[in-house]
Phi, psi and omega in degrees: 000318182301307187302311181306317185291316177307307180298316176304317191284323193262352187288336184232033176248138175296095185296327178296330173295323179287317177292324177296321174303313184291329178294334188264017184297133175275101192292330181294320170298321179297315182301316179307316186294311180304315183294311184296330175298314183285336169299321175296324176291324177293324175288341175283325174303316180298313181297322180301318180311316182284354180275343176283157178298147181307141181080350176294330174046066178288156181231183180049032185295312177299318169306316183293317177305307176301323183285327181301313185291317177298319179295323175298328184279345192231343187247155175279166165066033185043048185287351173295333165306313179294324184297310189289329174294318177300315176304317183284321179291344175294343190241016170150286190295151177290147192308306180300332178292317182290329176289328176297318177303321180289322180294325180290318180298315179296328175301305178302327179282329171295327170297317176299317178291327179288329173296320176303306185294322182297318180294316181296325177299322188277332186257330188241134170291101180272143169301151191303315179303320179290330171298315179292322180303314179296319182295308178307320179301306185298317181301317175302317184289323173305312188291317177301323181288331175284323174303308180293328171300313182296315177295331182282324187255336178228069181299334176299314175302320176298317179292325181289324173295326174292321176304314188292322186276321185229029182294343179283348183243078192304319181296325177292309183299317178296323178301313182295321181295321177289326177291325177288330177291318171299315174298322180294331171298316176302333177273001180295317182302311181296336176259011171282120185297322177291350175265347183295318180300306179299319179294313175300318181299309175299320177300311181295322180295314181290323177290325177296319179293319177301315182298324179285330182291317178297322178296318178297327172299317174307313183299316175310318178271012186052043172252122180270096187223146179287175176296335183297320182294334176288328177295316177295328172293318177289321175303309185288326176299315178304316176288329180284330188275001175275352177268161173292146183199177169290164177300142184083000175058035179295145180085314180289317179290318175306311178296320176290329184284324188285324179293316181294317183288340181290341178287344180246021170077023182271126177303154181300318184299316185283330178295321182296314174303322179290320178302320174296313176300307182296321177302307181300318186290335176257340182287302194292302182302318188292319186288315178296324184286316172300317178295318166316311179294330167307322175289313173306315180278357181055045176271131165237157181289337177291316170302322182298337188273357179285152187280325182240089182300140180278153183295156179302147174300139174281150186259000000 
């Protein structure tokens, strides 16, 4: 899908025009965009803290977030999510508890994207195919929220469903029940009332910072667009990255940006130039920082595949 989108997007575009536009990049605004993106990732680490059960006191969350995003940029199948769960599990919480918090985090992000898409549906005339894609995305996200709600509020129902599905295989059923119990522990933070305010606050901060980061990217690319266009970019990118793609979401991000900016009358060549600039500003610093933190955290891919990660070596 990534390769097909890149071929489709670039086949009829004047590459010299894109190169000329990139040569006129305003680097001061690009630096601001990079800084705001990194700050947004820090706020996500702060939010992640409140998704863990009360009293668990997880550490190294920012390092784990950076390693996870770097992993998603260079490894297939979103393997960065496994890496960041593993990094946190080495310092206290159980692996499946960390995985559960990541699932909750993704559902929250999906809900944020759903709100952005709903705003676009109400304020901008979207093409019909995009309208239906937005509706399907919102429906899937609401379905995941419903499943997590049942697991969090009625774990007995989840166990009963397991018995119905795999009751004839006691060993499998026992393993699934143990996983569900640990997973349910990871939902404790999200259903703790004292955590709801910080979760909402840090979520809002991260998405706002990302929007302003994209707007600073507009300035770097010499595009005069309102902040609403940045929200459109976030919504379309959020919708796009839910699709299968290569590591780093090459092609997906370019297509999402072109579609979003087409709503504001931006020609394809200019939109592609901006997408390359924005993608590089997010990809390169995060990947380099995350890979450096792999060394700091003494993490290897071999260790990350183990079901029960060992504690970190003492320094």
